C-alpha positions as CSV (number, residue, x, y, z in Angstrom):
1,M,4.9,-5.3,-23.9
2,I,2.2,-7.0,-26.4
3,P,-0.6,-8.2,-24.0
4,P,-1.3,-12.1,-23.7
5,P,-3.9,-13.5,-25.9
6,F,-7.5,-13.1,-25.2
7,E,-11.0,-13.0,-26.6
8,Y,-13.0,-9.7,-27.3
9,Y,-16.5,-9.6,-27.0
10,R,-18.5,-6.4,-27.1
11,A,-21.4,-6.5,-25.0
12,S,-24.8,-5.2,-26.6
13,S,-26.7,-4.9,-23.4
14,L,-26.0,-4.8,-19.6
15,E,-27.8,-8.3,-19.4
16,D,-25.9,-9.5,-22.6
17,A,-22.4,-8.2,-20.4
18,I,-23.6,-9.8,-17.3
19,E,-24.1,-13.7,-19.1
20,A,-21.1,-13.0,-21.0
21,L,-19.1,-12.6,-17.7
22,S,-21.1,-15.1,-15.9
23,R,-20.1,-17.9,-18.2
24,D,-16.3,-17.7,-17.8
25,P,-14.8,-17.1,-14.3
26,N,-11.5,-15.6,-16.2
27,A,-13.3,-12.7,-18.4
28,K,-13.2,-9.0,-17.3
29,A,-15.1,-6.3,-18.2
30,L,-13.9,-3.3,-20.2
31,A,-14.8,0.0,-19.7
32,G,-12.6,2.9,-21.0
33,G,-9.5,0.6,-20.5
34,Q,-7.3,3.0,-19.0
35,S,-6.7,0.8,-15.8
36,L,-6.9,-2.6,-17.6
37,I,-5.1,-2.2,-20.8
38,P,-1.8,-1.1,-19.1
39,L,-2.0,-4.2,-16.9
40,L,-2.4,-6.4,-20.0
41,K,0.6,-4.8,-21.8
42,L,2.8,-5.4,-18.9
43,R,1.3,-9.1,-18.3
44,L,0.3,-8.5,-14.7
45,A,-3.2,-9.4,-15.7
46,S,-4.3,-12.1,-18.2
47,P,-7.9,-12.4,-18.7
48,S,-9.2,-15.1,-21.1
49,K,-11.9,-12.6,-22.5
50,L,-12.5,-9.3,-22.6
51,V,-16.1,-8.1,-22.2
52,D,-16.8,-4.6,-23.6
53,I,-19.2,-2.6,-22.0
54,G,-17.9,1.1,-22.9
55,R,-20.8,1.3,-25.6
56,L,-23.4,1.1,-23.2
57,K,-25.1,4.6,-22.8
58,E,-27.4,3.6,-20.1
59,L,-24.6,3.5,-17.7
60,K,-23.5,6.9,-18.7
61,Y,-25.1,9.9,-16.7
62,I,-24.9,12.2,-13.9
63,R,-27.8,12.8,-12.0
64,L,-28.5,15.2,-8.7
65,S,-31.9,14.3,-6.6
66,G,-32.6,15.4,-3.2
67,G,-28.6,15.9,-2.1
68,E,-27.7,12.9,-3.6
69,L,-25.7,12.6,-6.7
70,A,-26.0,9.3,-8.7
71,V,-23.1,8.7,-11.5
72,G,-23.4,6.0,-14.1
73,A,-20.5,3.9,-14.1
74,L,-19.4,4.7,-17.5
75,A,-19.2,8.6,-16.6
76,T,-15.6,9.9,-17.6
77,H,-13.3,11.3,-15.5
78,R,-13.9,14.3,-18.3
79,E,-17.3,14.7,-17.7
80,L,-16.9,14.7,-14.1
81,E,-14.1,17.4,-14.3
82,E,-16.6,19.6,-16.1
83,W,-19.5,18.8,-13.2
84,R,-20.4,22.5,-11.7
85,G,-23.3,20.8,-8.9
86,P,-22.8,20.4,-5.3
87,C,-19.6,17.9,-4.3
88,G,-17.1,19.8,-5.2
89,A,-14.4,17.2,-4.3
90,I,-15.6,15.6,-7.4
91,P,-14.4,17.9,-10.2
92,E,-11.2,18.5,-7.9
93,A,-10.3,14.9,-7.8
94,A,-10.9,14.6,-11.5
95,R,-9.1,16.9,-12.9
96,Q,-6.0,15.6,-10.9
97,I,-6.4,12.1,-12.7
98,G,-3.4,11.3,-15.3
99,D,-3.7,13.8,-18.9
100,P,-6.3,14.8,-20.9
101,Q,-6.3,11.5,-23.0
102,I,-6.9,9.2,-19.9
103,R,-9.6,11.7,-18.4
104,S,-11.5,11.6,-21.7
105,M,-11.4,7.7,-21.8
106,G,-11.0,6.6,-18.3
107,T,-14.4,5.7,-16.1
108,I,-15.1,6.1,-12.7
109,G,-16.9,2.6,-12.5
110,G,-13.8,1.3,-13.9
111,S,-11.5,3.1,-11.7
112,L,-13.5,1.7,-8.6
113,A,-13.7,-1.8,-10.1
114,H,-9.7,-1.6,-10.5
115,A,-9.3,-0.7,-6.8
116,D,-5.9,0.6,-6.9
117,P,-4.8,1.3,-3.3
118,A,-3.1,4.6,-4.7
119,A,-6.2,6.2,-7.1
120,D,-8.4,9.0,-6.6
121,W,-11.7,8.2,-6.6
122,P,-11.8,5.5,-3.7
123,A,-11.1,8.4,-1.1
124,V,-13.6,10.7,-2.8
125,V,-16.5,8.1,-2.8
126,L,-15.8,6.8,0.8
127,A,-15.6,10.7,2.1
128,L,-18.8,11.3,0.4
129,D,-20.8,8.4,2.1
130,G,-20.8,6.4,-1.2
131,V,-22.9,3.2,-2.0
132,I,-21.8,1.3,-5.1
133,V,-24.5,-0.4,-7.1
134,A,-23.6,-3.5,-8.8
135,R,-25.9,-5.8,-11.0
136,G,-25.2,-9.5,-11.5
137,P,-26.5,-12.8,-12.4
138,S,-29.1,-12.4,-9.4
139,G,-29.9,-8.9,-9.7
140,P,-28.9,-5.7,-8.2
141,R,-27.0,-5.1,-5.0
142,E,-25.9,-1.9,-3.1
143,I,-22.6,-2.1,-1.4
144,P,-21.1,0.4,0.9
145,A,-17.9,2.3,-0.2
146,E,-16.5,1.0,3.0
147,E,-17.1,-2.6,2.4
148,F,-16.5,-2.6,-1.3
149,F,-12.7,-1.9,-1.4
150,Q,-11.0,-5.2,0.3
151,G,-7.5,-4.9,-0.6
152,P,-5.0,-4.1,-3.4
153,Y,-7.0,-4.4,-6.7
154,A,-9.4,-6.5,-4.7
155,T,-13.2,-5.5,-4.4
156,A,-16.5,-6.8,-2.9
157,L,-17.3,-7.5,-6.9
158,Q,-18.7,-11.3,-7.5
159,Q,-18.3,-13.5,-10.8
160,G,-20.5,-11.8,-13.2
161,E,-21.0,-8.3,-11.6
162,V,-20.9,-5.2,-13.1
163,I,-20.7,-1.8,-11.4
164,V,-23.7,0.1,-13.2
165,E,-23.8,3.1,-10.6
166,V,-22.1,5.0,-7.8
167,R,-24.4,7.2,-5.3
168,M,-22.8,9.9,-3.3
169,R,-24.1,12.3,-0.5
170,C,-23.5,15.8,-1.4
171,P,-22.2,17.7,2.0
172,P,-22.3,21.6,2.3
173,S,-18.7,21.7,1.6
174,S,-16.0,19.1,0.1
175,S,-12.6,18.9,-1.2
176,Y,-10.1,16.7,-2.5
177,V,-6.1,17.3,-2.3
178,K,-3.4,15.1,-3.1
179,I,0.4,15.2,-3.1
180,A,2.2,13.3,-5.9
181,R,5.6,13.0,-7.3
182,R,4.6,15.4,-10.2
183,H,1.2,16.4,-11.5
184,N,-1.6,14.0,-11.7
185,D,0.6,11.2,-11.1
186,F,-0.7,8.4,-8.3
187,A,-1.1,9.8,-4.9
188,I,1.4,9.6,-2.3
189,A,-1.1,10.7,-0.2
190,G,-4.5,12.1,-1.2
191,V,-7.3,13.2,1.0
192,A,-11.0,13.7,0.4
193,A,-13.0,16.0,3.2
194,A,-16.8,16.4,3.6
195,V,-17.4,19.0,6.4
196,W,-20.7,20.2,7.8
197,A,-19.8,23.3,9.9
198,K,-22.1,26.1,11.2
199,D,-21.1,29.6,13.4
200,G,-17.4,28.1,13.4
201,V,-18.0,24.5,14.7
202,V,-17.5,21.4,13.0
203,E,-20.8,19.4,13.2
204,D,-19.9,16.6,11.1
205,V,-16.7,15.7,9.1
206,R,-16.1,12.7,6.7
207,L,-12.1,12.2,6.0
208,A,-11.0,9.5,3.6
209,A,-7.4,9.0,2.6
210,T,-5.5,7.1,-0.6
211,G,-2.1,6.0,-1.0
212,V,-1.4,5.7,2.6
213,G,-2.3,1.8,2.9
214,L,-3.4,-1.3,0.9
215,R,-6.6,0.2,0.3
216,P,-8.5,3.6,0.7
217,L,-9.7,4.2,4.2
218,R,-11.5,6.4,6.6
219,L,-9.8,8.5,8.8
220,K,-12.0,7.9,11.8
221,R,-9.6,9.1,14.8
222,A,-9.0,12.4,12.8
223,E,-12.6,12.7,12.6
224,E,-13.4,12.3,16.2
225,V,-11.0,15.2,17.0
226,L,-12.7,17.4,14.5
227,R,-16.2,16.4,15.6
228,G,-18.2,19.2,17.7
229,R,-15.0,21.4,18.3
230,R,-14.4,25.0,16.8
231,I,-12.4,25.6,14.0
232,S,-8.8,26.6,14.5
233,E,-5.4,25.8,13.3
234,D,-4.8,24.0,16.3
235,L,-7.8,21.8,15.6
236,L,-6.5,21.1,11.9
237,L,-3.1,20.3,13.5
238,K,-4.5,17.8,16.1
239,A,-6.5,16.0,13.2
240,A,-3.4,16.2,11.0
241,E,-1.5,14.2,13.8
242,A,-4.2,12.0,14.4
243,A,-4.4,10.9,11.0
244,A,-1.1,10.1,10.5
245,G,-0.9,8.0,13.8
246,E,-4.2,5.7,12.6
247,V,-2.7,4.5,9.1
248,E,0.0,1.8,8.0
249,P,1.7,3.2,4.7
250,V,3.9,0.7,2.6
251,G,6.5,2.2,1.2
252,D,7.6,1.6,-2.4
253,V,9.3,3.3,-5.5
254,R,7.3,6.6,-5.2
255,A,7.7,7.2,-1.5
256,S,8.7,5.7,1.7
257,A,6.5,4.7,4.1
258,E,7.5,7.5,6.6
259,Y,6.9,10.2,3.7
260,R,3.5,8.8,3.0
261,R,2.7,9.4,6.8
262,A,4.0,12.8,6.8
263,M,2.3,13.9,3.7
264,L,-0.8,12.5,5.0
265,G,-1.0,15.3,7.7
266,V,-0.1,17.6,5.0
267,A,-2.8,16.7,3.1
268,V,-5.4,16.5,5.9
269,K,-5.0,19.9,6.7
270,R,-5.0,21.2,3.0
271,S,-8.2,19.4,2.2
272,L,-9.7,21.0,5.6
273,R,-8.7,24.3,5.0
274,R,-9.9,23.9,1.3
275,A,-13.4,22.6,2.1
276,L,-13.8,25.2,5.2
277,G,-12.8,28.4,2.8
278,L,-9.8,29.2,4.9
């Protein structure tokens, strides 16, 4: 389909973009366009103006400092796929997003702002204790990932705000597993795991899921089952059962609610095994 008419504006700086977005409540930021453009073609979005921030080089970086990874909003999926430092869940998630063209153009900031309830990055950012840094007319604002995602395609971003950075804590081991209808499709169930283990015991763990609710969520009951316990196949099974019992999936054309719940348990076990090296 043909998108509805809109005004196009290329921002020359971050401040320029914020000002343009602040002036028009119906304007949207355009980064890589891999989430927004399809919505425009389907006429599921009708912004009055697109503010192109895709050429703002100051938002394109990946930096590691003191166990914390800071990723600029315009870092592409492909660049994160090639990351070889800590936080193994990051390249694992990136390589499962779309096709090579989408990974080369799409950005982590654009994906998070889009907030698709079956997208991959939200689960990873939640599991890695992420903070989304936004900047708007009132200056910078740090939003914990658990507060950022508010519903399907809904976030805590305010008018005029732009995601500028994502900060994540790198655990000793992490992984991301997605179950989908076909390779690199949206998740039927996806699970990111961050694990701290010593001498065969889970000292701490963070689990987050995508595709099994109206927004990404922490699997806190499953975390409690694991925390402080000795690693075993029986423990992983109990964690999977706890996770399946704490979600309320919604059925759609990709999968029924019951199938999503079942596949969540599978994804939990696979993600934990990969993170634990089992």
